[in-house]
N, C-alpha and C positions, 0 to 999 in steps of 0.2 A: 342423332344418337349421342347421348352424353359421354364425355370422356371420363372413364372410370379411374384413370390415373391422376386426374385432378383431385387434390387432397379433400376439397370440400365435397365434391361429387362422391368420392370414395366413402367418406364418413356418412353422408346422407343415404347412399345406397346400402351401406352396412346397417344403418339404423332401420331402414325399411325391411331388409332381409331378417334382421333380428326380431322385429315385431311379427313378421310372418312365421318364422321358425318357432319362437316361443309361444305365439298365439296358437298355432296349430298343435303344438305339443300339449299346452295346457288344456285346450278343448278336448283333444282325443283322450289324454290321460284322465282328465276330470270325468268325462262321460263314462269311460270304461270303469273307473273306480266306483262311481256312484251306481251304475247299472248293476255290476256284479256284487257289490256290497249290499245293495238293496234286495236283489233277487236270489242271491246265494249266500245270504248272511250267515247261516249256520255253518256252511263249509268254511267261510272266512274266519268266523270266530274260533273254529277248532284249530286253525293254524294262524292265529292273529299275531299282530305285532306285540302282544302282551298288554301290559298296563297302559292306560290311556296316556299317561305322562310320557312313557317311553315311545309310544306311537307318535305323539306330537313332536318329540325330539327328533325322531327319524324323519318325519315329514318336513320339518323346517330345514334339516340338514340336506335332504335330497332336493328341496326347492332351491337352496342356495347353489349347489353344484350344478343342477340342471339349468339354471339361468346362465351360469358361466359357460356351460357347454353350448347353450344356444347362441351365445355371443361368438364363441369360437366358430361354430358352424356358419354364422352370418359372415364373419370375416372370410371364411373359406369360399362362401358363395360369391362375395365381391371379387376375390382374387380369381375365381373361375371366370367371372365376367371379363376381367382384364385379359386373361389368357385367350378367351374367345374373341374379344375385340381386336387383339393383336394377331389373330390368325394362327394361334398355336394349338387350337383344339379342332376336333372333327365334329363339333356340335353344329347342327344345321337347323334352319327355320322353314325352308321350303319343303313341303310334303312331296313334291315331285322329284326331289334330289335322289330319293331311294324308293323302291317299291313299298307298298303298304305292309306287305308281309314281313319286311325287314324290321319294322318297329317292334313287334313282340319278340322277334329273334334277338334284337340288340338289347332289349330289356333282360331277357334270359341270360345272355352272355355276360352282361354287366353284373347281374346278381350272382352268377357263378364265380366271376372274378372276385367280387366283394366277399363272397362266402369263403373262398380259398384264402384270401388275404387275412380275413378276420380270424379264421380258425387257427392259422399258424401264429398270428400276432397274439391271439388270446393264450395259446399254450406258452409262448415266450413270456408273456406277462405274468405267468404263474411260477416262473423261476423265483426263488425266495428273495433275492436282492431287488429284482425288477418289480416283484409284487409289492414290496413295501413302498417303493417309490411311485409306481404308476397305478396299480390296480386295487390297492387296499381300500381306497375311498369307495369304490363301487361295492366291494364285499363287506363294507361296514353294515350293509343291509343284508343280514343273513336270512331274514324273512322279507321277501320283496313285496313291492306294491307297484301300481302304475307309475308312481313318481320316482321309482328307482331307475326307470328306463334311460334317463339322460344324466344320471348322477355319477359323473366321472371326474377324476383328477384332470386338470387342464392339459397336462402332457398326454394323457390317454385320449382326451378329446381331440387334440391335434392329430394324433396318429389315426384316429377314426375318421377325421375329416378329410385327409389327403387322398384317400383311395379313389373317390369319384373324379376329382380333377385330373388325377393321373390317368384314369381309365379313358376319359374322353379325349385325351391327347392323341390316342391311337385308335380308339373305337368310335366310329360314326354313330351319333345318337341324335334323334330329334329332341328339341328342347322340352317338348311335352312328355316324352318318354323319361327324360332325366327328372323332371318334376314329379312324375308318377312314381318313379323309384324312390325318391326322397319321401314321398307320402307313405309308400309301402314300408320303408324303414321305420318311420314313426309308429305306424300301426303295429308292425311286427315287434318292435322293442317294447311297446306298452303291453301287448298281449302276453309276451314272453315273461314279463315281470309281474303279472297280476297276482301270481300265487294261486289264484282260483282258476281252475281249468275251464276254458271257454269251448273246447271241442267236445263233441258228443261221445257217448260211450262207444268203445271199440274202434274209434277213429284211428288210434295208433296202429291198428291192424289193417286199415284200409290201404288199397294200393297207392293212393295219393297221400293219405294222412301219415303213413309210416315214414315219409320223407320230410315232413314238416315239423318244425320246432314249435312247441307251445309252452304254456305256463308250467305244467308239471315237469316237462323236460328241463327247462332252464332253472326251475326252483331247486332241483337236485344239484345243479352246478353250484349254487350259492350255499348249499349245505354240505356238499361232499368235496368240492374244490377240484378234484382230479378227474371229473367226468363232465361230458356234455359241454363242449367248447364251441359248438356251432352258432350260427347267427340266424339264418333262415331255414336251412336244411340239415338233415341228420346224416347225409352220406359220408362226410369226412369222419364223423364220430363212429359210424358203423365200420368204415374201411380201416381206420386206425385203432379200432377196438377201445375207444374212449367213451362209449355210451354206457351210462350207469346200468348195472344189472337190476337195480330197483325200479327202473322206469316203468316197465309194463305193470307191475303189481301196484305201484302208487297211482298210475293213471286209472287203472280199473277201480281202485279204492275210491278215488275222488269222483269219477264220473258215475259209477254205479251207486255210490252213496248219495249223490245228489238226485239221481233218478228215483231212488226209493223215497227220499224226503219229498220230492215233487209229487209223488203219487199219494203220499199220506196226507 
């Protein structure tokens, strides 16, 4: 087992993690952007980035910040490996250490912790002075795209990166569950920033769908600022009454409009 505290090993491990994080992000964001631009082009164009030049400017800006964020996440990953190697975490490798049913349970608990942390962090970042320092970079994309998903100021990137290392200090998680959650995070962030709704009509009324955040839900946050602060789930927004009153009507407009276009 390599010693991650060795400076050379630390840098090499961080480089490998960076390539994994940025590669996974670019592949997922690129595929979603191409697929939904290609097959839901009319809906995209009706809420597009505007002129081509402005869209290109936003794309390159988001690409820059997303690359920096991926590097921050990579450093967080190497730091987590050091914590694990030194015995400071509850991360485990042996499947027999805990029953198999605990694996999905630990994923759910970790996601609920992450959701709670992010909701309140997000609301704090919308305080005027904090917003200008930390969160404005992300909101420079008022009309979002898949590339907005990781477009954060470095300080916000650090705040987002610390929650999982902190969680596994006290919550036992199998390494595969941790990696699965990281993948869910990337998919969720890309989907939520697509602007084009990926869920089917009436999904926002489904007993599962009503608790999941999607593109319409989060796009309203980028336009209205004072609503829809959640990450994966809507329960904090519903409980604290910060869900946009325009969400249902806009979701229906987007999904029903696409359904009609698809039939014609």
